Steps between C-alpha positions, in 0.01 A plus 500: 500500500527840667289500814368858489491777241449848639370762255550875546354764266743793520405856412691802636581357844879544519473629858331183629648226279814421706297424813268270305775320307713452812207330674457263203861417421568424866214252533572181691346319202780515245327314217300789364507740207416869520348635179510880484301656217621854438185655355647803326640669811632852440703520822804296608307176566652306209853586613421377851367173353807454280732557794327232707476260204877523447549361850231228507394289203166418660380848411354511149420831330238562234522848351189619317318817401248635747188281479359493852536259795260242352710460189822505704385218728392293198845548349640349818254211491601424141854406602453383862643156572404466866273233638329786687453865409519796738436866427682782680461872438840670475437749781412215739715231659471155661629317802830326434341155548175582317527283191651202683206502742251545218647235275529239777142562613363491143677170435377352829136556404544476123348849493423664167462832681641596840389812687694673779505815714666835433594819676416841358796728565531876461734766628320515836298178537508124470155336487465121510239352265397153612302278265385303806346814651330589169337158465387492863351852489340478155406133473521348846742252343803374695800474269722393791291187536441419132808647324315544171183641341315483168289743299197331657635594841505862393133503390383862484854620579638348182492841331686666789803274458540587131636841598772347719869497409688254284819528705352331811486165320714259304357301210578171334624582149327185375169624648534842335576339165220242524234770535681761289509745791681809384473875547301734280744715300411802708642786702260459793261239635713224349495300823117499516449257214799293609363462853150425369623200301729382780216493753253350254718215371675405826362189671667610820708800598733408785614742768827558682452713811826691477588861417746472211438804279552873561264716294646850487250784473654815366352823632411698191219680323242293316700486177584154370848400387344361186273714284255288302500645146248244369257502796566128529331484841166525315590201284603301810165582661319369192699174512406458867133565428498243219673243722233542768219484244636169370631327811344665809169651381359522852745785564462673161279785620716563805825508307347731237418753772845468659682542169290803405586661833872418461516644148313809615755558778781484245313739271461754781849465647720607209532876497767580245385562141152461641274586205686290240547215745132484591388525141735218394403295807129522413574408139698195611224403741244513217728299272539222758163498682285637214216751541323320785818476702579867448149593613548302822836667553367853446197424719732388779705819467185709519366319808838522675594849394751652739394828660691799364655585837662156516666563165654815646588376848427188699659264752404132508628193679640228278625152581669245281807358662574804720272768635503822301313824456408607148519875469356679196628852432373677188436170326834337587495199730774414750539217749637574846574199715367467852707336770343177617610150599878459485 
């Protein structure tokens, strides 16, 4: 059996693909397959994939029409043969020994899910993100001492972890199949539902305190590579709400408020074709969440209405993986990175 299957959804990333593929094909763990799902790229990405595949048979290409990263990752899962599954975004890269370290550690503990550290990299910064630091600061929980945690360890922070990445973990393929853990067929938010099920169904999530993944943050305006023509993020949010209502009802009210806020941010952040977009967005929201849900959504928008001057010009601090300033100029939002830890 192949030890690890690595799945990459590929969409218009020809500039970054060689760096990513080189880091995977040169892994010290040789018994792996690299499944690249070309999701309707319109640039030279498919040619780059074909060139690499002609030189290494471990690289498998799926070529499909544009369907979003959720669908693309599921296409990879459908054919994966590895004992473990890893996800890598094609503009990121990994340490040359990453999957050997991860596989050996997962086998040692018979881990169904193994978590590790990553570095957020941009053109001017490298910021280390330690899971140990997160757990100590947020939970007072020492991962260095215990090496694993459960959803009961997370308690009220269970919701926070749902928004984390999928590329800072490897997963037992058997575990994913047993609980039918797959991605919503969506253009955004597809990792939310995936993470929710992973954290809920895992008896233990083990931890390897090593920095093995490089998460590249491109400096760009707030325009996504994928445009969601079906507003599938709303459908994903509904699936998450229903999962909480059924399995974790004590958090139902909290997650409803969080999802409403998240969907409202998306609604307010897209500025092209504004009138049609917002009309269609509200219609989709009503279709999925019905009249009561739409009323909550519109009430939230009213209570959190942005002052007019901020729509014209504003500067705000933002932080995800690197520190940035969000600048709004005549309704258009841009991110400018701030130099920090390096």
